[in-house]
GULO-311426 format. One record per residue: residue in three letters; x, y, z of N, C-alpha, C in turn. Coordinates in steps of 0.001 Angstrom, whole numbers, plus 500000, padded with zeros to 6 digits. Example, Ala and Ser with C-alpha at 12.3 -4.5 7.8 and 13.67 -1.06 7.14 Angstrom:
2
ALA513190494310507800512300495500507800513200496700507800;SER512850497750507080513670498940507140512900500030507870;
//
This chain:
457
MET148252426154608160148086427496607616147739428455608752;PRO148256429707608675147953430677609727146476431025609720;LYS145967431311610915144561431652611065144274433032610474;THR143165433128609742142787434409609133142338435380610223;LYS142870436597610186142505437610611162141413438501610587;SER140528438920611457139436439800611027139210440868612076;ALA138564441917611659138204443022612549136811443481612175;TYR136222444254613040134883444802612790135027446276612434;VAL134565446608611221134739447947610673133384448640610615;CYS133353449902611041132119450682611007131823451112609577;ALA130603450865609115130231451234607749130025452725607598;SER129896453472608686129662454916608595130960455710608609;CYS131854455400609568133071456210609694134346455439609398;GLY134286454099609285135472453312608959136310452918610159;ALA135884453249611373136645452893612566136649451374612763;GLN137746450843613313137896449407613525137762449064614995;SER137235447864615250137103447352616610137476445878616596;PRO138196445391617620138599443972617623137426443012617815;ARG136322443489618374135153442630618590133883443403618222;TRP132813442647618021131553443294617641130937443992618838;GLN130335445139618581129576445856619600128428446585618917;GLY127378446818619648126180447405619053126372448821618565;GLN127180449613619271127378451021618922128837451275618605;CYS129084452030617530130453452401617172130990453395618205;SER132182453161618688132761454018619719133224455363619179;GLN133338455492617844133814456739617249132664457657616830;CYS131764457170615977130684458012615457129367457824616197;ARG129318456856617147128134456604617971126929456116617173;GLU127134455581615967126041455003615194125797453574615660;TRP124539453126615573124168451792616034124125450802614875;ASN124556449568615172124459448428614245125144448713612908;THR126328449319612955127073449624611724128373448826611620;LEU128727448025612625129980447268612587129803446007611765;VAL130699445816610793130657444667609888131997443961609946;GLU131976442641610030133219441881610107133941441932608762;THR135228442250608795136040442377607594137361441657607811;VAL137797440900606806139069440184606885140208441179606735;ILE141205441075607627142372441957607566143389441363606607;ALA143761442134605611144716441655604608146141441953605042;ARG147093441270604398148494441553604647148831442950604162;ALA149911443492604654150316444854604301150531444952602804;ALA149925445910602179150054446107600736151330446868600437;PRO151856446756599220153055447518598865152789449018598933;ARG153864449753599151153770451202599288153252451823597999;ARG152272452746598141151659453381596985152134454810596874;THR152050455344595675152387456742595460151178457606595732;GLY151400458904595825150317459829596097149496460105594858;MET148573461066594971147674461401593873148438461915592657;ALA149512462644592883150267463228591769151242462251591143;GLY151388461056591726152279460059591164153691460158591683;SER154016461097592534155344461252593100155202461878594474;GLU156338462048595138156303462639596465155839464088596383;ALA154919464466597265154416465835597278155447466765597914;LYS155478468001597440156388469014597959155590470162598547;MET156155470768599586155518471912600214155575473104599270;GLN154423473793599108154349474956598232153597476078598929;LYS153876477303598516153119478450599005151848478598598179;LEU150761478823598872149489478966598176149511480166597237;SER150192481239597622150248482437596783151019482204595496;ALA151864481153595472152651480875594269151900480022593267;LEU150776479474593679150012478620592779149062479457591943;GLU148910479070590696148027479781589774146699479038589663;ALA145628479711590054144300479095589986143784479130588557;CYS143234478022588103142687477957586752141476477032586756;GLU140566477277585849139366476457585731139711475095585133;GLU139125474056585711139345472723585178138628472578583831;PRO139297471997582832138623471802581536137458470842581663;ARG136374471150580968135159470349581035134969469522579765;ILE134329468375579945133935467536578820132414467490578826;PRO131737468228577951130267468224577955129728466818577691;SER128690466451578416128108465123578267127101465042577118;ARG126847466170576446125864466266575354124425466093575856;ASN124225466170577175122895466114577770122772467320578686;ASP121927468282578319121863469552579034121499469370580502;GLU120540468510580809120124468319582199121228467652583014;PHE121919466689582423123016466025583131124177466987583328;ASP124464467817582331125520468823582472125181469822583569;ARG123904470176583700123491471113584747123822470546586132;VAL123523469265586342123783468652587646125279468519587904;LEU126040468200586854127487468056587007128188469396587203;GLY127527470491586833128164471800586934128763472265585630;GLY128369471650584501128888472060583199129488470930582387;GLY129626469752582978130192468612582264131182467861583143;PHE131784466830582577132790466053583298134065466872583452;VAL134715466734584596135986467398584863137114466392584689;THR138192466805584043139345465931583862139888465482585211;GLY139940464185585422140414463649586691139379463649587789;GLY138154464098587517137102464128588524136424462771588657;VAL135940462466589860135275461198590140133854461500590587;VAL132883460907589894131464461115590177130873459812590694;LEU130133459900591789129417458748592349127928458986592173;ILE127243458075591486125817458230591215125079457014591754;GLY124025457268592547123258456191593155121769456360592905;GLY121032455311593146119587455340592944119007453948593077;ASP117684453878593161117004452594593294117240451709592068;PRO117144450383592218117296449492591061116239449780589997;GLY116676449836588740115757450030587630115326451463587401;ILE115944452429588080115510453814587938116129454488586722;GLY117212453908586158117758454448584921119213454861584977;LYS119976454423585986121381454817586099122194454311584907;SER122121453008584657122901452425583558122429452939582205;THR121126453142582068120587453642580802121131455025580483;LEU121104455918581457121578457281581229123063457301580909;LEU123860456553581653125307456565581433125679455933580094;LEU124940454899579682125211454317578367124873455309577259;GLN123784456061577433123446457099576452124541458147576364;VAL125037458578577517126064459617577543127343459131576864;LEU127778457904577173129021457391576581128879457197575075;CYS127726456738574614127529456569573169127562457922572463;GLY127074458970573127127129460299572530128531460866572467;LEU129421460422573384130798460924573412131765460059572613;ALA131331458847572227132255457869571655132874458319570338;ASP132194459171569577132737459593568282133843460628568425;ASP133883461336569558134862462418569727135916462130570782;TYR135636461226571722136583460938572804136708459438572984;PRO137873458962573451137969457544573845137240457340575171;VAL136258456455575187135442456209576382135367454706576623;VAL135205454340577904135176452938578308134006452726579256;TYR133252451650579033132168451244579922132561449913580549;VAL132758449901581868133122448686582594131869448161583277;SER131432446972582899130218446382583445130578445193584315;GLY130203445286585589130422444174586502129151443440586829;GLU128020443916586322126728443314586631126087442630585431;GLU126413443098584221125791442559583010126865442049582067;SER126484441103581240127394440601580217127446441575579047;GLY128407441374578168128525442233577000127301442154576111;GLU126718440964575997125527440807575165124345441588575733;GLN124225441620577044123129442373577662123275443871577426;VAL124496444372577542124734445799577290124459446126575830;ALA124891445243574910124635445469573491123147445440573180;LEU122401444558573860120960444493573650120283445775574119;ARG120735446343575254120154447594575722120460448738574766;ALA121674448774574237122016449814573275121167449699572008;LYS120890448467571582120043448273570406118609448697570693;ARG118116448379571892116745448740572254116572450258572312;LEU117615450960572729117560452421572828117948453102571522;ALA118260452304570487118640452836569170119857453744569284;LEU120874453291570031122100454064570211123146453616569209;ALA123993454544568819125111454235567931126382454207568769;PRO126880453033569167128018452974570085129295453592569538;GLY129477453572568207130683454164567640131930453504568184;GLY132834454299568781134089453768569309134033453415570775;LEU132833453231571346132712452900572762133319451518573026;GLN134236451452573992134874450199574369134189449646575615;LEU133934448331575593133214447666576681134131446648577339;LEU134120446643578685134905445685579455133995445074580508;THR133843443751580482133057443049581495134038442377582451;GLU134253442991583586135277442536584531134923443031585928;THR135280442245586949135058442644588334136348442703589143;CYS137452442217588607138737442256589314139347443645589170;LEU139619444310590269140116445686590243141446445791589515;GLU142365444866589768143687444943589155143601444841587634;HIS142739443965587110142572443842585659141923445102585079;ILE140992445698585810140340446922585328141345448063585248;LEU142188448195586275143191449274586257144182449089585109;GLU144579447848584827145484447598583701144820447968582378;SER143554447619582220142841447928580981142642449428580813;LEU142317450128581898142151451586581805143479452268581491;ALA144563451766582065145875452356581760146247452157580295;ALA145870451001579724146198450741578316145293451526577377;ALA144016451657577704143081452359576808143173453874576929;ALA143564454395578098143682455839578355142418456589577930;PRO141244456250578478140010456934578064139902458313578698;ARG139102459182578063138803460489578656137695460359579684;VAL136744459442579441135637459206580372135474457698580522;ALA135311457241581766135099455816582039133982455669583065;VAL133176454617582904132060454321583808132305452959584431;ILE132172452881585761132283451614586486130900451258587015;ASP130303450198586514128938449818586870128938448369587403;SER129036448183588709128987449172589766130135448914590735;ILE130357449829591655131492449737592567131314448578593549;GLN130061448188593839129830447092594789130151445717594221;THR130342445603592906130644444297592309132143444055592190;LEU132966445068592437134411444927592252135068444312593490;TYR136207443678593263137002443147594361138471443306594026;SER139277443448595075140722443545594915141363442254595399;GLU142365441766594671143031440521595038143851440669596315;SER144129441894596730144901442101597949144062441922599206;LEU142740441859599058141844441649600188141133440315600042;GLN140857439666601167140219438362601147138711438435601350;SER138183439606601659136749439739601905135973439679600598;ALA134657439486600711133802439314599543133530440654598866;PRO133223440652597560132844441897596880131627442529597544;GLY131647443855597647130549444571598282130746444809599759;SER131770444192600379132028444420601794132616445809601998;VAL132651446241603251133141447585603551134577447774603074;GLY135429446786603378136829446913602989137027446924601482;GLN136313446048600752136454445989599300135982447282598637;VAL134818447781599049134294448999598437135232450180598678;ARG135717450303599892136611451420600217137929451321599459;GLU138522450126599399139802449959598716139662450157597206;CYS138623449586596609138434449729595164138176451188594791;ALA137356451882595569137073453290595275138330454134595420;ALA139135453856596441140356454637596651141350454440595512;GLN141531453193595053142484452956593963141984453518592636;LEU140684453412592368140144453983591136140247455512591151;THR140001456121592301140147457572592409141597457995592189;ARG142531457232592766143951457542592577144334457446591094;HIS143814456424590406144106456287588975143520457450588180;ALA142302457890588534141668459005587816142483460282587983;LYS142978460547589188143750461768589423145087461732588686;GLN145711460573588627147014460467587975146905460491586457;SER145848459864585905145725459743584449144907460859583815;GLY144086461571584622143226462606584060141921462063583499;THR141594460809583779140346460225583295139176460679584159;ALA138107461128583524136874461441584247136157460134584530;LEU135963459819585804135475458515586209134093458643586842;VAL133184457744586460131831457702587032131648456345587693;LEU131337456345588994131086455126589749129594455008590012;VAL129015453870589692127611453606589997127551452875591327;GLY126696453360592254126596452767593581125207452255593867;HIS125123451167594642123837450652595091123332451495596254;VAL122052451412596526121467452130597653120806451139598597;THR120657451567599853120022450740600873118515450966600864;LYS117809450312601810116363450504601919116003451941602242;ASP116893452624602961116634454015603335116897454989602200;GLY117424454512601061117706455379599937119091455983599952;THR119951455587600915121305456100600975122254455137600279;LEU123419455623599893124383454788599196124907453695600110;ALA124937452468599590125438451342600359126951451426600474;GLY127481450808601540128919450830601738129311451873602767;PRO130608452030602993131066452990604004130798454433603588;ARG130537455290604579130292456694604292131531457390603739;VAL132721456814603994133932457420603449133917457396601925;LEU133062456554601329132962456512599871132527457864599320;GLU131613458532600018131152459840599567132214460914599775;HIS133106460728600741134163461705600979135305461559599971;ILE135505460351599461136605460122598522136334460799597186;VAL135105460714596693134789461194595345134596462708595347;ASP134548463294594137134382464743593979132915465151593907;THR132069464295593337130661464633593124129789463447593519;VAL128680463731594214127728462695594606126362463071594040;LEU125801462194593211124498462413592585123539461317593032;TYR122266461689593206121237460733593566120085460818592574;PHE119611459648592144118368459573591390117210459647592374;GLU116210460458592058115004460553592867113799460263591984;GLY112664460049592632111436459799591887110994458361591992;ASP109749458142591634109150456812591689109501456038590430;THR109937454773590614110293453957589452109078453668588574;HIS107860453793589118106652453557588336106239454799587548;SER106863455936587818106551457167587092107463457290585884;SER107047458085584925107851458266583713108878459377583872;PHE108929460023585030109868461118585242110912460730586277;ARG112127461217586053113247460962586947113916462288587301;LEU114393462377588537115096463564589011116484463154589470;ILE117491463941589120118855463721589599119267464965590371;ARG119681464749591625120066465868592479121526465723592883;ALA122260466829592867123657466853593298123715467200594781;PHE124244466272595599124384466514597028125787466973597397;LYS126732466734596530128099467194596745128729467429595385;ASN129443468539595246130098468834593978131247469791594234;ARG132467469304594095133638470144594301133899471075593127;PHE133212470840592016133447471652590821132186472380590368;GLY131165472460591208129928473129590812129026473335592005;ALA127812473802591738126843474093592796126182472809593279;VAL125895472755594578125171471619595134123675471901595062;ASN122892470833595265121427470904595215120899471278593832;GLU121732471146592799121215471301591439120303470120591128;LEU119304470372590302118311469350589984118205469186588476;GLY118336467960588016118117467633586616116843466833586468;VAL116013467180585508114709466533585323114719465785583994;PHE114336464516584037114346463662582852113007462964582701;ALA112703462610581472111518461807581163111984460478580587;MET111464459373581105111819458050580609110946457712579409;THR111596457521578260110900457215577022111402455870576483;GLU110856455461575341111305454222574718112744454323574246;ARG113226455548574039114606455772573593115511456204574727;GLY115116455913575987115956456250577123115502457525577810;LEU116398458088578597116095459290579369116335460537578534;LYS115331461407578478115422462666577751115254463815578726;GLY116063464868578568115963466034579424114653466783579207;VAL114105467338580286112863468114580222113228469582580234;ALA112834470304579182113211471712579040112478472603580028;ASN111207472319580300110405473154581201109886472285582350;PRO110710472035583378110290471112584437109144471634585281;SER108931472960585328107827473491586140106484472959585666;ALA106367472641584378105111472116583854104782470746584448;LEU105808469998584895105568468686585477104946468791586862;PHE105296469847587591104902469965588983103679470849589183;LEU103037471260588092101829472064588178100656471277587592;SER099612471067588386098431470351587899097549471284587079;ARG096844470726586135095918471492585308094494471167585750;HIS093942471985586618092590471766587120091580472420586177;GLY090481471721585929089433472288585083088698473427585740;ALA088634473420587075087976474483587828088787474753589087;GLU088414475817589794089118476152591018088907475054592062;VAL090000474680592748089922473654593785090547474207595054;SER090009473793596182090558474235597457091745473362597845;GLY092622473916598684093769473159599174094939473100598220;SER094977473954597207096067473948596226096737475319596204;CYS098070475328596348098832476580596326100122476346595559;VAL100502477295594722101709477174593898102879477809594640;LEU103937477038594816105159477481595489106244477779594453;ILE106958478890594638108134479189593810109354478769594622;THR109900477611594315111044477099595049112317477278594230;GLN113457477061594864114751477224594210115549475951594403;GLU115916475315593307116735474113593329118080474448592713;GLY119078474699593570120372475119593066120278476493592436;THR120572476590591156120476477863590432119189477969589632;ARG118294476977589750117094476950588915115851477174589762;PRO115040478199589446113747478354590120112715477415589503;LEU111904476798590367110870475867589923109545476246590569;LEU108464476033589842107134476230590394106517474861590660;VAL106145474635591908105628473342592341104283473557593024;GLU103320472713592706102021472810593357102050472053594684;ILE101665472749595756101532472137597073100048471893597328;GLN099701470653597607098315470286597855098134469923599326;ALA096991470358599892096663470048601281095242469491601343;LEU095060468523602220093737467973602487093534467969603991;VAL092553468737604452092223468814605879090831468224606047;ASP090727467180606869089458466470607042089266466136608518;ASN088021465905608897087726465545610285088477464277610666;ALA089088464305611855089864463150612325088955461956612541;GLN089412460788612080088634459568612224088987458789613479;SER089933459321614268090350458674615516090684459765616528;PRO090821459416617801091149460438618802092457461168618520;ASN093416460475617902094696461092617569094678461502616098;SER094668462800615844094659463289614461095983462969613781;ARG095922462759612475097098462353611704097732463553611022;ARG099052463500610883099827464505610160100728463765609179;LEU100431463856607896101185463116606884101694464079605825;SER102970463968605505103590464863604530104371464038603508;VAL104163464306602218104869463618601132105646464661600336;GLY106965464534600317107806465489599592108190466705600399;LEU107664466845601613107974467964602498108302467415603877;GLU108935468240604716109357467776606025108153467631606967;PRO107882466424607481106722466239608370106867466985609691;VAL108084467104610216108274467822611482107923469293611311;ARG108264469848610162107964471259609918106463471478609766;LEU105751470493609251104295470604609123103652470758610493;ALA104066469950611465103503470052612813103795471424613422;MET104975471950613170105320473266613701104449474360613076;LEU104212474285611762103409475299611088101962475266611555;LEU101424474081611833100053473995612334099931474666613702;ALA100971474538614537100956475219615828101052476734615659;VAL101838477194614693101998478638614468100694479264613999;ILE100004478640613029098768479244612525097645479151613565;HIS097735478177614467096752478126615558096961479294616505;ARG098216479557616830098519480607617808098329482012617239;HIS098748482252616006098816483606615478097744483925614441;ALA097059482915613900096018483184612907094666482617613305;GLY094594481930614431093323481401614894092783480254614074;ILE093634479562613323093210478416612507093468477146613309;VAL092395476482613711092501475318614594092418474040613768;CYS093452473182613888093488471904613166093723470734614114;SER093546470964615424093839469908616392092914468711616245;ASP091684468943615770090730467848615594090601467426614137;GLN091617467765613323091575467482611884092778466639611480;ASP092554465750610511093663465062609843094196465983608749;VAL095513466150608694096133467060607731097107466264606861;PHE096907466334605551097770465652604588098339466690603624;ILE099655466627603396100346467566602509101097466774601446;ASN101058467257600202101735466573599097102351467593598154;ALA103587467309597727104242468095596679104055467343595365;VAL103365467951594412102992467289593162104242466964592344;GLY104223465803591697105303465434590782106395464600591392;GLY106302464293592704107326463467593329108586464200593720;VAL108599465540593612109783466293593977109855466419595495;ARG111084466452596026111293466626597461111783468051597718;ILE111101468755598601111430470148598888111911470230600330;ASN113125470724600509113720470804601835113877472233602332;GLU113721473215601465113972474589601901112786475134602703;PRO113059475979603707111977476531604537111099477539603812;ALA111489477978602607110670478932601857109335478336601429;ALA109144477034601644107862476396601311106814476602602399;ASP107194477207603521106268477334604660104996478086604300;LEU105135479234603626103965480059603335102980479327602430;ALA103482478571601463102599477804600575101847476736601358;ILE102505476083602319101832475065603135100730475696603972;VAL101016476851604580100028477533605427098794477908604614;LEU098995478493603442097860478915602623097075477719602091;ALA097760476639601735097061475446601254096218474823602365;VAL096739474777603588095990474228604716094766475092605016;ALA094944476423605040093821477317605298092752477199604217;SER093173477045602966092227476915601863091416475637601980;SER092092474521602324091386473253602435090453473241603642;LEU090880473818604773090054473825605978088766474610605758;ARG088880475751605079087703476597604834086967476229603545;ASP087564475288602776086986474866601492086792476062600558;ARG087791476940600511087763478105599633089008478083598749;PRO088869478003597450090039477986596563090818479295596652;LEU092114479187596490092957480375596416092763481046595060;PRO093053482342594961092885483038593670093728482393592579;GLN093180482342591367093930481798590233095095482729589895;GLY096188482110589436097350482898589053098168483399590222;LEU098009482773591412098747483185592606099908482237592859;ALA101082482806593155102268482029593518102899482680594742;VAL103466481861595633103986482389596900105306481716597240;PHE106031482335598162107169481715598839107480482530600078;GLY108125481927601068108492482614602291108585481648603453;GLU109508481911604348109681481102605558108847481688606683;VAL108189480826607453107350481244608572108091480952609871;GLY108236482002610712108884481842612006107902481452613085;LEU108422481082614245107572480640615342106692481761615889;SER107096482997615719106283484123616181105326484621615106;GLY105227483897613988104295484262612928104849485199611885;GLU106122485558611973106704486455610983107058485713609705;ILE107094486440608586107464485878607285108885486327606969;ARG109789485380606876111203485695606659111559485568605178;PRO112555486340604730112905486327603300113596485036602885;ALA113582484798601588114228483631600980115278484120599983;PRO116314483356599728117335483786598768116829483758597333;ARG117441484605596477117145484662595039115676484969594762;GLY115122485905595517113711486244595332113405486820593964;GLN114319487625593405114101488229592086113979487167591006;GLU114848486156591051114805485099590041113521484272590164;ARG113064484052591375111818483293591566110640484038590934;LEU110556485346591183109437486122590661109471486204589134;LYS110653486317588558110757486370587092110304485052586470;GLU110617483929587124110176482626586606108658482512586671;ALA108051483006587761106597482956587882105934483826586823;ALA106495485002586589105931485887585568106058485276584182;LYS107153484572583936107373483952582623106346482863582352;LEU105894482191583429104922481109583271103483481590583366;GLY103268482916583424101921483460583338101228483728584649;PHE101907483678585766101277483987587046101165485499587219;LYS100007485934587688099706487364587736099924487982589115;THR099899487178590173099987487698591535100967486850592341;ALA101702487504593239102638486795594112102581487411595497;ILE102646486567596516102763487000597908104114486532598414;VAL104951487488598819106329487182599185106669487931600471;PRO107767487580601143108221488383602281108522489813601846;ARG108274490755602725108476492158602359109922492433601961;ALA110855491733602584112270491937602245112598491464600837;ASN111746490636600231111983490147598872111250490952597804;LEU110633492076598180109980492913597172111007493423596173;PRO110738493317594870111712493777593871111829495298593859;ARG113027495782593603113240497229593537112573497824592304;GLN112604497080591224111952497508589993110761496599589728;PRO109615497141589302108449496295589015108771495248587947;ILE108234494052588135108415492972587168107178492925586289;GLU107405493017584997106284493104584056105425491846584115;GLY104116492057584218103167490956584147102777490339585470;ILE103373490773586580103044490167587864102966491247588932;GLU101931491164589777101746492086590892102249491405592160;VAL103176492043592853103845491442594001103377492127595280;HIS102937491330596255102516491826597562103541491376598597;GLY104060492319599370104996491996600441104302491932601779;VAL104609490922602582103973490740603882105045490505604938;ASP104675490846606190105574490641607325105117489504608229;ARG103795489208608217103249488199609107102215487345608363;ILE101903486186608925100974485286608248099563485855608238;GLU099214486654609262097888487271609259097709488168608043;GLN098765488912607681098699489782606509098552488966605235;ALA099259487850605148099166487010603951097751486472603777;LEU097124486013604870095757485494604789094770486607604436;GLU094996487817604935094125488940604619094230489324603145;ILE095443489331602607095626489665601182094946488617600311;VAL095024487342600692094350486290599928092850486531599908;ARG092266486920601063090830487200601106090468488398600236;GLU091325489436600252091045490629599441091105490306597949;ILE092144489562597549092276489215596119091115488323595702;GLY090757487345596552089655486450596222088333487188596114;GLY088106488170597028086877488945596961086822489836595744;ALA087983490414595372088023491281594187087773490480592918;ASN088275489244592871088085488421591671086629487985591538;ARG085916487894592672084526487490592594083599488681592344;
//
């Protein structure tokens, strides 16, 4: 028998190398080359449209909105951009046990009475899926279940059933008979995802792929997997908490960085109508080191409590720890307030936390971090009913943030009476119920906090 040929494929960019090497020569990533068996040449495939593509003028094409299939779950629809798109492919990942299969089974059971839907399970038996549906008190209706891991058999079944929505749980368990490598390998994952995407585009089926994640929290398999699909969603949050967050990192049919908030109950995942209530602590009395941030997640403004603890360093090297916020940015902000506000933290341990397990990446959280650190260092609570946002520059200036009007309206709706914002974000028309202070520098923000605190006392 002829000797099996293999190559080393980069899990990040897909580049091939005849021998193993520590660094990929294309993307320069380390330790990403994985041995993959080279298969014989596959038969010629058709394109996405099912026939040869023809050259067209862009001006001759008529732009139209893709029809949506609502998932009957408001929070999930928000992350998707309004619902499933015909022929769209969604990749959803998250830690084991966080609720991926539970949410998708709920969604399919809700659609089964009005649309033909298929759930393909490669990890659980049919009895296990039925037991979960019974535990969640779901009515499967016309939901069709297929327990299969062979890609060719799955494609034949999907072609015969012609569903409007199909779920593949999960892409790492599938294998193609045209490849000799094991399921979950770089070649298998890439080939299975490419063929399933091609089938979705040709048939108009809205396809959802469930993906495993690595220790770092990123999707397992080649990075080209994220480029093939139309939408990439990630589950966030602690598996020990009753709340789950779904964030859109890529969406060709909607806004990115949208956030869906869910609560895990005995009946599955339920959407949370007022997520700001999850991220705000209810203190019985005024506490130091707590500041409310008005952040923006996609099109939704959220109010999140930022907590800071500044304490005497217990070792020669003071610690800087940040949970839910960028640790590098914390070190930069401590240097800025030392230089421009005279707040010295070099001999202090500084800990920052975003309440509720939410991750905040936007720089508009800078002002809230600065005020929380100053409050904890001086052991003086910030005024009640205060909410802030704004980016802090290296020279101590406060820079504006996008969608400032929407942030302030959300704070006023939740009962906050005072806001400190960049001067460029001052509203043209007064917002009922909230007094807005515009500042240009961090010194001004700290002075306004002292004035408001003194007036309240």
